[in-house]
C-alpha positions, 0 to 999 in steps of 0.5 A, a space after each residue: 306263075 311266070 309260065 302261066 303268065 306267058 300262056 295268058 299273054 299268048 292266049 292259052 286257055 289251060 286245056 292242053 296238058 302238054 303231054 310228051 310226044 303230042 302235037 300242039 293244038 291251035 295255041 300260040 306256043 311260039 309266044 310262050 317259047 319266046 317268053 321263056 327265051 327272053 330269060 335266056 337272053 337276059 343271062 348275057 348282059 347279066 354275065 357281062 355286068 357281073 364280070 365287070 363287077 368282078 373287075 374283069 377287063 372289057 375284053 374279059 367281061 365280053 368273053 364271059 358273056 360270050 361263053 354264056 351266050 354261045 353255050 349250046 346247052 343254054 341256047 337249047 334249054 332256054 327255048 323250051 317252055 320249062 322253068 330252067 331259063 327262069 331259074 338260070 336268069 334269076 340265079 345270075 341276077 342274085 350273083 350280080 346283085 351280090 357282086 354289086 353289094 360287095 363293091 359297096 362294102 366300103 360305103 356302108 349304110 349309104 344309099 347305094 349300099 342299101 339299094 344293092 342290099 335290098 335288090 340282093 334280097 329281092 333277087 333271092 326271093 325271085 330265085 327261091 320262088 322259081 325252083 327249090 334249087 334257088 336255095 343253093 344260091 341263097 346259101 351262097 349269099 348266106 355263107 358270104 354274109 356270115 364270113 363278112 360278119 365274122 370279119 367285121 365282128 373281129 371273130 367274136 362270139 285247094 288251090 287249082 280249083 280256085 284258078 280261072 280257066 280250070 275245069 275243076 270249078 265246073 264239078 258239083 260241089 256237094 257229094 251225094 250217094 250215087 256220085 262217081 268220084 276220084 279220091 286223093 290221099 292228103 299225105 304229101 305226094 299222096 296218090 289217088 285211090 285205085 284198084 285193078 283186076 289183079 289180086 293179092 298173091 297171098 293173104 285174102 287173094 282178093 282184088 288189090 287196092 292201091 294208090 296211083 299217081 296218074 290219071 286212070 279210069 281205075 281211079 274212079 269209084 261210086 258212093 253207095 248206101 249200105 246194101 241193108 239200107 238202100 236209097 228210096 225210089 222216086 219218080 222224076 219230072 219225066 215219070 222215070 223212077 230213080 233213086 232220090 238225091 241224098 247228100 253225104 254228111 259226116 257220120 254217114 255209113 257208105 260203101 265205095 264201089 270200084 267203077 270198072 270192076 264193081 268190087 266193094 272197098 273192103 277190109 278184114 282181119 287179115 294182115 296187110 302185105 307190107 305194113 304187116 301190123 295193120 289190116 289188109 284192104 281189098 276189093 270184094 264182092 260185086 256191087 250189091 253182093 258183099 258183107 258188113 266189111 264193105 261199110 265205112 263211116 265218113 268223118 269230116 276233119 277239116 274244110 279247106 275252103 271258105 264254105 262253112 263246116 256244116 258236116 256236108 261232104 264237098 268235092 275238093 274242099 272237105 278233108 275226111 277219114 274213112 273209118 271201117 264200121 266194124 274194125 274201127 281202123 282208118 283207110 290209110 296210104 303211106 309211102 310204102 310201095 308194093 312189090 312188082 306184083 303190085 306194080 310198085 304202087 302205094 300200099 293201102 291198108 286199114 290203120 289200127 292206130 286210128 289217128 284222125 290227125 295223120 295226113 296219110 289217113 285223110 282224103 279229099 274228093 278230087 274229081 266228082 261227076 253227077 249229072 243230076 247235080 248242078 256245077 259248083 261256083 268258083 267262089 266255093 273253091 277259094 282256099 286259104 293262101 298260107 295253107 296252099 303255100 305250105 302244102 304246095 312247097 312240101 308237096 314239091 319237095 316230096 315229089 322231087 325226092 320221089 323222082 328216083 331211078 327205076 331199077 326195072 328200067 334202063 332210062 337212057 335220058 338219066 345221067 350220073 352227076 359225075 358225067 356232067 363236068 366233062 360233058 360225058 353225056 347229052 340228052 335227046 329232047 325228042 324222038 329220033 326217027 330217021 326223018 324227024 327233027 332231032 334236037 340234042 341237048 349238049 353243051 359247048 365242049 370248049 366251054 364245058 371242058 375249060 370251065 371244069 379245068 378252071 377248078 384245078 387251075 385256080 387251086 394250083 394258082 392259089 397254092 403257087 401265089 400263097 407260097 410265093 407271097 409267104 416266102 416274099 414277106 418272110 424275106 423282108 427286113 425286120 422292122 427296126 426299133 424307133 431311133 432315139 432322139 440323138 440317133 435320129 439327128 445323126 443317122 440317115 433313114 434307111 431306104 428300102 431296097 427295090 426288091 422289097 418295095 411292094 409297088 415295084 413291078 416285075 418284068 415277067 407275066 402278071 401271073 408270075 409276079 402276082 404272088 410277090 407284088 399284088 396288093 392286099 386288096 388285089 389278093 383279097 379280090 382274087 380269093 373272093 372270086 375263087 371262093 365265090 365261084 368254087 363255092 357256088 359250083 359246089 353248092 349247085 353240084 354236090 347235092 345232086 351227087 348225094 340225093 337219091 332222085 333221078 338226075 339229068 344233064 340240065 341239073 348241072 346248068 346253074 353250077 356250070 355258070 359259076 365255073 364259066 365265070 371262074 375260067 373267064 376271070 382266070 384268063 383275064 387275070 393272066 392276060 390283062 394284069 397291069 405290069 411294067 415293061 421297060 423294053 418297048 419291043 418286048 412290050 409290043 410283042 407281049 401285047 401281040 401275044 395277048 391279042 393272039 390268045 384272046 383271038 384263039 379263045 373267042 374263035 374256039 368258043 364261037 367255032 365250036 358253037 357253030 359246029 354244034 349248031 345242028 344239034 341245038 337247032 335241030 337236024 331233020 335228016 338221018 343222024 348218022 349222016 349229019 352228026 357223025 363228025 360231031 360225035 367227039 366222044 364215043 359215049 355220046 348217044 347222038 347217033 347210037 342210043 345204045 352206046 356205052 355210057 362212061 364217066 370220062 
């Protein structure tokens, strides 16, 4: 909807489908890109403000924001008309609101507490509405809430057609015999009824019938009367003889004739090629040349619009089954795919169970052409909101799960999740002709490698601190029993030794003394930052390692943010933690060394971003000339698209 809003504001009329590789027509795509880029811009202040809520210094917070701002991958992806910039900005918003809310935990039920609790909930709603990946950061907030509650409780027990600007509203509403149409299966991620000239290699050896998920003229069919009961001929107003217009109703017997091959949709008592327990569906005969096995009965089971259900078959709105007149089985397409001889398209069969409540046996007319009928009106296609909400979300889930790697193709754009943390791959965003503008999606190597290292560094620091804290507190003098009244009058109160005073400061770097002199609040905060950032990274990364769908580099971008923040926090923790230094000269030297470290860190991030600028903003010359010095890893395909692909 946000992308749609950018189109409306930019004057986009909805007619261009943005096919890959096509040139833009006369549309204001620059505004649409600026709209998306605005979400990328918002990431920078959100990162800075979140870092401040994590109690980083101004220098450390600015460093975190700089890493986000100057990551080449973020800069590139946020300039495209995609959902990624919106997903990233809303993910950062959730983390910021959660951090603000946590910092108000000591003023529970105050106005400030309620404000950030509400905004955290609103931000979760926003991120979950952009993409299903938003549920990962929602899970992060949920786990934080469970942990907090555990501690507080003391460990006790038809949518598109109804939109303005769409051409679907112009199709005729009611369907008549002689209409040309496409028909979509109602099962989630269902395809369009399809046929082609290829035949089954076994069984009837007749023409294949499948379901196909892309627009194609082989998806088109005609509704015809049975050959034994043709339509009557009438004379129109121009004196030309033509068939009378007769609308189709539930209970009518029809034939479905394939538009390109003129074969009839047919079924018989021959086993289906894959779903062997049901009957094969094939293309048979030639329009008027067929038999009784070409006949199907229309049975309308639901009306998905505000039209009254009067038995009339309507485009888009009517859900119906096609029952084979002689066999009684239902035309069905489930998720089973045909072998390579069927181009791996979805198998269509006649379901002998004949259950009319199964989504995979229910169909809708998606497109409808009939020059003799008037176009429909947009109010006829207004569908029910909650039905749309449910079906669209489940459809998105199934479509996402069906994005699986094709074993017959070498997809050079896809990548393995294990290649992401150490930036073993990039992604070409367009054609790679010698003189074309070439944009390469690659992260800032310094940002990515340091962020990945922060996972190991934090674990080592946490282990070291835990051991030193345990040893320190175990060496403290045991608590003495309270003195009697007589003892208290004469015995002086023992004073703690300086080495056991929690507030005393070591003269070493803050990281070395943190395990022994950090307060409980400091220690809890260190654990909170680590748990939140590592768990956030884990929730956004591991699911892609176990799911079967095809994966790309940009899927790592939300996870990357959490380790960027973790690395910035660890650097800030090491360099700016307060400590007492009695020696003035050493104090000055330490401050100079701290400034030098920050300068190197900033320079490394900025310099690497500038160095990879041509990859992010485009290079129009030959790749081997302009990018040769930027191929830091042999596995990168910035020059050679056929190079080896490695994990390391």
